[in-house]
N, CA, C and O atoms as a GROMACS GRO file, in nm:
protein
  312
    1MET      N    1   1.003  -1.122   1.313
    1MET     CA    2   0.952  -1.003   1.380
    1MET      C    3   0.806  -1.026   1.417
    1MET      O    4   0.727  -1.070   1.333
    2LYS      N    5   0.770  -0.996   1.539
    2LYS     CA    6   0.630  -1.006   1.586
    2LYS      C    7   0.552  -0.883   1.540
    2LYS      O    8   0.608  -0.774   1.527
    3CYS      N    9   0.424  -0.903   1.517
    3CYS     CA   10   0.336  -0.793   1.476
    3CYS      C   11   0.320  -0.693   1.590
    3CYS      O   12   0.285  -0.732   1.701
    4PRO      N   13   0.345  -0.565   1.564
    4PRO     CA   14   0.328  -0.464   1.669
    4PRO      C   15   0.183  -0.437   1.706
    4PRO      O   16   0.156  -0.376   1.809
    5ILE      N   17   0.088  -0.481   1.623
    5ILE     CA   18  -0.054  -0.458   1.651
    5ILE      C   19  -0.112  -0.568   1.739
    5ILE      O   20  -0.162  -0.541   1.848
    6CYS      N   21  -0.106  -0.694   1.691
    6CYS     CA   22  -0.171  -0.803   1.766
    6CYS      C   23  -0.075  -0.871   1.865
    6CYS      O   24  -0.120  -0.942   1.955
    7LYS      N   25   0.054  -0.851   1.847
    7LYS     CA   26   0.159  -0.907   1.935
    7LYS      C   27   0.174  -1.059   1.924
    7LYS      O   28   0.255  -1.117   1.997
    8PHE      N   29   0.099  -1.124   1.835
    8PHE     CA   30   0.105  -1.269   1.824
    8PHE      C   31   0.162  -1.316   1.690
    8PHE      O   32   0.242  -1.410   1.685
    9GLY      N   33   0.120  -1.251   1.583
    9GLY     CA   34   0.155  -1.295   1.450
    9GLY      C   35   0.299  -1.264   1.411
    9GLY      O   36   0.365  -1.179   1.470
   10LYS      N   37   0.344  -1.336   1.311
   10LYS     CA   38   0.476  -1.316   1.254
   10LYS      C   39   0.461  -1.236   1.125
   10LYS      O   40   0.369  -1.261   1.047
   11MET      N   41   0.550  -1.141   1.102
   11MET     CA   42   0.547  -1.059   0.982
   11MET      C   43   0.619  -1.132   0.870
   11MET      O   44   0.736  -1.170   0.883
   12ASN      N   45   0.549  -1.151   0.758
   12ASN     CA   46   0.605  -1.221   0.643
   12ASN      C   47   0.598  -1.131   0.520
   12ASN      O   48   0.507  -1.050   0.505
   13GLU      N   49   0.696  -1.147   0.431
   13GLU     CA   50   0.695  -1.074   0.304
   13GLU      C   51   0.578  -1.125   0.221
   13GLU      O   52   0.550  -1.245   0.218
   14GLY      N   53   0.511  -1.034   0.153
   14GLY     CA   54   0.400  -1.072   0.068
   14GLY      C   55   0.352  -0.953  -0.013
   14GLY      O   56   0.425  -0.855  -0.030
   15PHE      N   57   0.230  -0.962  -0.063
   15PHE     CA   58   0.170  -0.855  -0.143
   15PHE      C   59   0.033  -0.826  -0.087
   15PHE      O   60  -0.038  -0.916  -0.041
   16THR      N   61  -0.006  -0.698  -0.091
   16THR     CA   62  -0.134  -0.657  -0.035
   16THR      C   63  -0.200  -0.554  -0.125
   16THR      O   64  -0.141  -0.509  -0.223
   17GLN      N   65  -0.320  -0.517  -0.089
   17GLN     CA   66  -0.394  -0.411  -0.158
   17GLN      C   67  -0.396  -0.289  -0.066
   17GLN      O   68  -0.419  -0.301   0.054
   18VAL      N   69  -0.370  -0.172  -0.123
   18VAL     CA   70  -0.371  -0.048  -0.046
   18VAL      C   71  -0.481   0.040  -0.103
   18VAL      O   72  -0.485   0.065  -0.223
   19VAL      N   73  -0.571   0.088  -0.016
   19VAL     CA   74  -0.682   0.173  -0.058
   19VAL      C   75  -0.665   0.308   0.011
   19VAL      O   76  -0.659   0.316   0.134
   20LEU      N   77  -0.659   0.414  -0.069
   20LEU     CA   78  -0.646   0.550  -0.016
   20LEU      C   79  -0.764   0.633  -0.065
   20LEU      O   80  -0.803   0.624  -0.182
   21THR      N   81  -0.819   0.715   0.024
   21THR     CA   82  -0.931   0.802  -0.014
   21THR      C   83  -0.902   0.945   0.027
   21THR      O   84  -0.834   0.972   0.126
   22ARG      N   85  -0.955   1.035  -0.052
   22ARG     CA   86  -0.949   1.178  -0.021
   22ARG      C   87  -1.078   1.239  -0.074
   22ARG      O   88  -1.108   1.228  -0.193
   23SER      N   89  -1.153   1.302   0.013
   23SER     CA   90  -1.285   1.356  -0.023
   23SER      C   91  -1.369   1.245  -0.086
   23SER      O   92  -1.396   1.144  -0.022
   24ASN      N   93  -1.410   1.264  -0.212
   24ASN     CA   94  -1.493   1.165  -0.280
   24ASN      C   95  -1.413   1.079  -0.378
   24ASN      O   96  -1.471   1.010  -0.462
   25ALA      N   97  -1.280   1.082  -0.366
   25ALA     CA   98  -1.196   1.006  -0.459
   25ALA      C   99  -1.131   0.887  -0.387
   25ALA      O  100  -1.098   0.894  -0.269
   26THR      N  101  -1.114   0.777  -0.462
   26THR     CA  102  -1.053   0.655  -0.407
   26THR      C  103  -0.950   0.602  -0.506
   26THR      O  104  -0.977   0.593  -0.626
   27VAL      N  105  -0.833   0.567  -0.454
   27VAL     CA  106  -0.728   0.504  -0.535
   27VAL      C  107  -0.696   0.369  -0.472
   27VAL      O  108  -0.671   0.360  -0.352
   28ILE      N  109  -0.698   0.265  -0.553
   28ILE     CA  110  -0.669   0.130  -0.507
   28ILE      C  111  -0.544   0.080  -0.578
   28ILE      O  112  -0.536   0.080  -0.701
   29PHE      N  113  -0.446   0.038  -0.499
   29PHE     CA  114  -0.324  -0.021  -0.553
   29PHE      C  115  -0.330  -0.170  -0.524
   29PHE      O  116  -0.354  -0.211  -0.411
   30ARG      N  117  -0.307  -0.252  -0.628
   30ARG     CA  118  -0.307  -0.396  -0.611
   30ARG      C  119  -0.164  -0.449  -0.617
   30ARG      O  120  -0.078  -0.392  -0.685
   31ASN      N  121  -0.140  -0.559  -0.546
   31ASN     CA  122  -0.010  -0.626  -0.546
   31ASN      C  123   0.106  -0.537  -0.503
   31ASN      O  124   0.208  -0.528  -0.570
   32VAL      N  125   0.086  -0.472  -0.390
   32VAL     CA  126   0.191  -0.386  -0.332
   32VAL      C  127   0.277  -0.471  -0.239
   32VAL      O  128   0.223  -0.539  -0.151
   33PRO      N  129   0.410  -0.470  -0.255
   33PRO     CA  130   0.495  -0.548  -0.166
   33PRO      C  131   0.489  -0.492  -0.023
   33PRO      O  132   0.497  -0.371  -0.002
   34ALA      N  133   0.474  -0.583   0.074
   34ALA     CA  134   0.460  -0.540   0.213
   34ALA      C  135   0.498  -0.653   0.307
   34ALA      O  136   0.511  -0.768   0.265
   35LYS      N  137   0.515  -0.619   0.434
   35LYS     CA  138   0.525  -0.720   0.539
   35LYS      C  139   0.385  -0.734   0.597
   35LYS      O  140   0.322  -0.635   0.634
   36ILE      N  141   0.337  -0.858   0.603
   36ILE     CA  142   0.198  -0.884   0.642
   36ILE      C  143   0.195  -0.980   0.760
   36ILE      O  144   0.263  -1.083   0.760
   37CYS      N  145   0.114  -0.946   0.862
   37CYS     CA  146   0.100  -1.032   0.979
   37CYS      C  147   0.019  -1.157   0.943
   37CYS      O  148  -0.088  -1.147   0.883
   38ASP      N  149   0.072  -1.274   0.979
   38ASP     CA  150   0.002  -1.399   0.948
   38ASP      C  151  -0.113  -1.427   1.045
   38ASP      O  152  -0.184  -1.526   1.029
   39ASP      N  153  -0.132  -1.340   1.146
   39ASP     CA  154  -0.242  -1.358   1.241
   39ASP      C  155  -0.355  -1.257   1.216
   39ASP      O  156  -0.470  -1.296   1.195
   40CYS      N  157  -0.322  -1.127   1.220
   40CYS     CA  158  -0.428  -1.025   1.209
   40CYS      C  159  -0.440  -0.965   1.069
   40CYS      O  160  -0.540  -0.900   1.039
   41GLY      N  161  -0.339  -0.985   0.983
   41GLY     CA  162  -0.345  -0.933   0.846
   41GLY      C  163  -0.298  -0.790   0.829
   41GLY      O  164  -0.299  -0.738   0.718
   42GLU      N  165  -0.257  -0.726   0.939
   42GLU     CA  166  -0.206  -0.589   0.929
   42GLU      C  167  -0.083  -0.589   0.838
   42GLU      O  168  -0.004  -0.683   0.839
   43TYR      N  169  -0.069  -0.483   0.758
   43TYR     CA  170   0.046  -0.476   0.667
   43TYR      C  171   0.128  -0.351   0.692
   43TYR      O  172   0.078  -0.250   0.743
   44TYR      N  173   0.254  -0.359   0.655
   44TYR     CA  174   0.347  -0.247   0.668
   44TYR      C  175   0.426  -0.233   0.539
   44TYR      O  176   0.480  -0.331   0.488
   45LEU      N  177   0.432  -0.110   0.487
   45LEU     CA  178   0.509  -0.082   0.367
   45LEU      C  179   0.644  -0.025   0.408
   45LEU      O  180   0.654   0.046   0.508
   46ASP      N  181   0.748  -0.057   0.331
   46ASP     CA  182   0.876   0.008   0.360
   46ASP      C  183   0.865   0.155   0.316
   46ASP      O  184   0.773   0.192   0.243
   47GLU      N  185   0.959   0.236   0.360
   47GLU     CA  186   0.950   0.380   0.339
   47GLU      C  187   0.944   0.417   0.191
   47GLU      O  188   0.863   0.502   0.151
   48GLN      N  189   1.028   0.355   0.110
   48GLN     CA  190   1.030   0.387  -0.034
   48GLN      C  191   0.898   0.352  -0.100
   48GLN      O  192   0.845   0.430  -0.180
   49THR      N  193   0.844   0.235  -0.069
   49THR     CA  194   0.716   0.192  -0.128
   49THR      C  195   0.604   0.285  -0.083
   49THR      O  196   0.520   0.323  -0.164
   50ALA      N  197   0.601   0.320   0.045
   50ALA     CA  198   0.497   0.410   0.096
   50ALA      C  199   0.503   0.545   0.026
   50ALA      O  200   0.400   0.599  -0.015
   51GLN      N  201   0.623   0.600   0.011
   51GLN     CA  202   0.637   0.729  -0.057
   51GLN      C  203   0.590   0.720  -0.201
   51GLN      O  204   0.525   0.812  -0.252
   52ASP      N  205   0.623   0.610  -0.268
   52ASP     CA  206   0.583   0.590  -0.407
   52ASP      C  207   0.430   0.580  -0.419
   52ASP      O  208   0.370   0.643  -0.506
   53VAL      N  209   0.369   0.501  -0.331
   53VAL     CA  210   0.223   0.486  -0.332
   53VAL      C  211   0.155   0.621  -0.306
   53VAL      O  212   0.062   0.657  -0.378
   54TYR      N  213   0.200   0.695  -0.206
   54TYR     CA  214   0.138   0.825  -0.174
   54TYR      C  215   0.156   0.925  -0.288
   54TYR      O  216   0.065   1.002  -0.317
   55SER      N  217   0.273   0.924  -0.352
   55SER     CA  218   0.299   1.015  -0.463
   55SER      C  219   0.208   0.984  -0.581
   55SER      O  220   0.149   1.074  -0.640
   56ARG      N  221   0.196   0.856  -0.615
   56ARG     CA  222   0.109   0.817  -0.726
   56ARG      C  223  -0.037   0.849  -0.696
   56ARG      O  224  -0.110   0.895  -0.784
   57ALA      N  225  -0.079   0.824  -0.573
   57ALA     CA  226  -0.217   0.854  -0.534
   57ALA      C  227  -0.242   1.005  -0.543
   57ALA      O  228  -0.347   1.048  -0.590
   58ASP      N  229  -0.146   1.083  -0.497
   58ASP     CA  230  -0.159   1.229  -0.501
   58ASP      C  231  -0.179   1.276  -0.645
   58ASP      O  232  -0.260   1.365  -0.670
   59ASN      N  233  -0.105   1.217  -0.739
   59ASN     CA  234  -0.121   1.253  -0.880
   59ASN      C  235  -0.263   1.224  -0.928
   59ASN      O  236  -0.320   1.302  -1.004
   60CYS      N  237  -0.320   1.113  -0.885
   60CYS     CA  238  -0.458   1.079  -0.922
   60CYS      C  239  -0.556   1.179  -0.863
   60CYS      O  240  -0.647   1.226  -0.932
   61PHE      N  241  -0.538   1.212  -0.735
   61PHE     CA  242  -0.628   1.306  -0.670
   61PHE      C  243  -0.621   1.444  -0.736
   61PHE      O  244  -0.724   1.507  -0.761
   62ILE      N  245  -0.499   1.490  -0.764
   62ILE     CA  246  -0.480   1.622  -0.824
   62ILE      C  247  -0.540   1.628  -0.964
   62ILE      O  248  -0.594   1.731  -1.004
   63SER      N  249  -0.531   1.518  -1.039
   63SER     CA  250  -0.584   1.516  -1.176
   63SER      C  251  -0.736   1.507  -1.181
   63SER      O  252  -0.795   1.517  -1.289
   64GLY      N  253  -0.799   1.488  -1.065
   64GLY     CA  254  -0.945   1.487  -1.060
   64GLY      C  255  -1.008   1.349  -1.077
   64GLY      O  256  -1.130   1.339  -1.091
   65GLN      N  257  -0.928   1.244  -1.078
   65GLN     CA  258  -0.986   1.110  -1.090
   65GLN      C  259  -1.068   1.078  -0.965
   65GLN      O  260  -1.023   1.104  -0.853
   66GLU      N  261  -1.186   1.022  -0.984
   66GLU     CA  262  -1.269   0.986  -0.870
   66GLU      C  263  -1.240   0.844  -0.823
   66GLU      O  264  -1.245   0.816  -0.703
   67VAL      N  265  -1.208   0.754  -0.918
   67VAL     CA  266  -1.174   0.616  -0.885
   67VAL      C  267  -1.058   0.573  -0.974
   67VAL      O  268  -1.062   0.593  -1.096
   68ALA      N  269  -0.956   0.515  -0.913
   68ALA     CA  270  -0.844   0.462  -0.990
   68ALA      C  271  -0.804   0.328  -0.930
   68ALA      O  272  -0.792   0.316  -0.808
   69ILE      N  273  -0.782   0.230  -1.015
   69ILE     CA  274  -0.733   0.099  -0.972
   69ILE      C  275  -0.600   0.079  -1.045
   69ILE      O  276  -0.596   0.076  -1.168
   70ILE      N  277  -0.494   0.065  -0.967
   70ILE     CA  278  -0.359   0.061  -1.023
   70ILE      C  279  -0.289  -0.068  -0.983
   70ILE      O  280  -0.285  -0.104  -0.866
   71GLU      N  281  -0.236  -0.138  -1.082
   71GLU     CA  282  -0.153  -0.255  -1.057
   71GLU      C  283  -0.015  -0.200  -1.021
   71GLU      O  284   0.054  -0.142  -1.105
   72TYR      N  285   0.025  -0.219  -0.896
   72TYR     CA  286   0.150  -0.159  -0.848
   72TYR      C  287   0.270  -0.229  -0.910
   72TYR      O  288   0.282  -0.352  -0.906
   73LYS      N  289   0.357  -0.150  -0.964
   73LYS     CA  290   0.487  -0.200  -1.013
   73LYS      C  291   0.590  -0.101  -0.962
   73LYS      O  292   0.585   0.018  -0.993
   74GLN      N  293   0.682  -0.151  -0.886
   74GLN     CA  294   0.785  -0.065  -0.828
   74GLN      C  295   0.879  -0.018  -0.938
   74GLN      O  296   0.917  -0.096  -1.025
   75LEU      N  297   0.914   0.110  -0.932
   75LEU     CA  298   1.009   0.163  -1.029
   75LEU      C  299   1.146   0.104  -1.003
   75LEU      O  300   1.194   0.105  -0.889
   76ILE      N  301   1.209   0.053  -1.107
   76ILE     CA  302   1.341  -0.007  -1.093
   76ILE      C  303   1.444   0.092  -1.144
   76ILE      O  304   1.438   0.133  -1.260
   77PRO      N  305   1.539   0.132  -1.059
   77PRO     CA  306   1.640   0.230  -1.102
   77PRO      C  307   1.719   0.178  -1.222
   77PRO      O  308   1.753   0.060  -1.228
   78ALA      N  309   1.748   0.267  -1.315
   78ALA     CA  310   1.823   0.228  -1.436
   78ALA      C  311   1.972   0.220  -1.406
   78ALA      O  312   2.050   0.188  -1.496
   0.00000   0.00000   0.00000
């Protein structure tokens, strides 16, 4: 699959860092599985991973954390 942003790079499976901010709070997720462009570095999360990241970040924001660094581990269904 070609990158929809730069139109040159190929999208490869890998891991990336996702940084989300709201007001004065920042949440950083490390080692998030994603498709990453080998040319421009743009990344794309699948729907389930994106929902999980946003939900976890929302919990941090609601709890009042100003900075959180989270090692991402995908929940594995039992």
